[in-house]
Residue, then its C-alpha position, 0 to 999 in steps of 0.5 A: m487523436a491529440d491529447l486534451f490540453v487543460t490550462s486553467p487550474a479552475n477546470q472542473r475536472l481538476k477540482d474533481l481530482v483535488a476532491l479525491r484527497r478526501r476519504r469520503t470522496r474516494e469511498l463514494t467514487g471508488r477512485t483514488l490517485i497515483e502520483g509519480h512515474e515510478e509509482l504508476a509504473v509499478a501499478l501498471a505492472a500489477g495490472v491496474r488500468p487507470r481511468t485517466v492519466y494527467y501529465c505535464p512535460d514541464l515537470f518531467s524529472p531528469a531521471g524520468r526523461a533519461g529512463v528509470q531502470d526496469i521502467g523506462t522513460q516518462d514519454a514511453l510510459l505515456d505512449r504505452l498508455r495511448c496504445e492501450g486506449v487510456e485517456l491522456v490529458r496534458l496540463s499546463r504547469p499551473a494546472f498540474e500544480k493545482v492537482a499535485y499532492r506531493e512536493g517535487a512533482d514529476g508531472i505524472l498523475a493517474e486517476t485509478p480504481m481503489p483497491t477493493l478486496s475483502l476477507d471473503d475475496l481472500s477466502a474464495g480465492r478471488l485475489s487480485p489479478h496481479r498477485q504473483p503466483e510464487r508468493p507463499a500463502g502462509l504469511v500475512l501481516v495485520c496492521q491494527g489501528v495504524e494511523k499514519p499513511g506513511n507507516l502503512g505505505a512503508m509496511l507495504r513496501t516491506a511486505d512486498a519485499a518479504g513475499v507476504a501474501a496479504v496485508i489486512a488493516a484491522d480497524p483501519v484509521t485510513d484507507w488503502g486508497n489514501p494518496n499518501v499511502v500510495r506514495a509511501s508504498k511506491g505503488t506496491v499497494f496495487a501489487l499486494d492483496v490488501v484488505g480492510a476489516d474490523t478486528p473481530a472479523t479479522i480474528a475470525w477470518l484468521r482462525s477459519q483459515g488456520f493462521a497462528i496469530v503472532v502479536t508484537t508487544p513489549d509486554t512479553d519475555l518471548r523474543h521474536t527470534d525464539a518464536d516459531l514463525r514458520g507455517r501459516v502465520a499472521i504477524v500483528v502490529g498495532s497503532e503508533k501510540h497504543g500498540v495492539t488492543a486487548e482483543f488481539l492480545a487475548a487472541a494471540d497464539q504467541r506474543v513476541a517482543i523485539p529486544m531493545g537496549g535503549r531507554v524507551n520502546s522507540l521502534n517505529v511500527s513500520v520498522a518493528a513490522a520489518v524486523v519480525l517479517y524478516e525473521a519469519v523469512r529467515q526461519r522459512e529459508s533455513 
């Protein structure tokens, strides 16, 4: 059967896709968007099954036509999805530009289920089916009150590279299904166990699971390189403006600081998370 072809930007299906940029719509429908050839390929490798994939050959990138290493071409990706029974809808260029949410669109957009794990799922071992079994269970990243989707996405990419078992958004300002989180994470939001919860529930869960809570803050003399980051450790980073709250500071088993020689404490939160996570990796490997 030929793919459905939509030419009008006023099509109702496209209006419904645009509505998924709003958090309330995502939460009500349980769906989100993945835009981009590489991002969708990562999600598919993680076991995500899209509801519908929209594409526009006129916008296919040169790299996607030639084939990206370990991913293949855009056409091969679409052929695979057809064989798996995923609905494909071809869009005209004006129609695709109506639903695309990023600059430099490469002609691939998928409507997929939201990441929906809870702390109870982690406790009961009901983890995402895509979780890599070689990931150690002892390293968790907690992002408290982080506001910017780009920072959350960047931390997910670092967490994926560092072998983090789970990422918890405590008092989340944005949701894991935010399309800009998906984009900034390069799709790794679907390759990790991600959870949202309030701070009291997060602290209680970490305690119940035997995690040492290591909070990053400039108000301490303990360098992150001098802290013991082995074993079951949860590394906590705070919001871009205010850092972690007093509640997490009070719950900390260790408070650690990253040495900075500049005039201000100017490390971006995603950079700070990366520095401490890789110190934990270094200690574990040595």
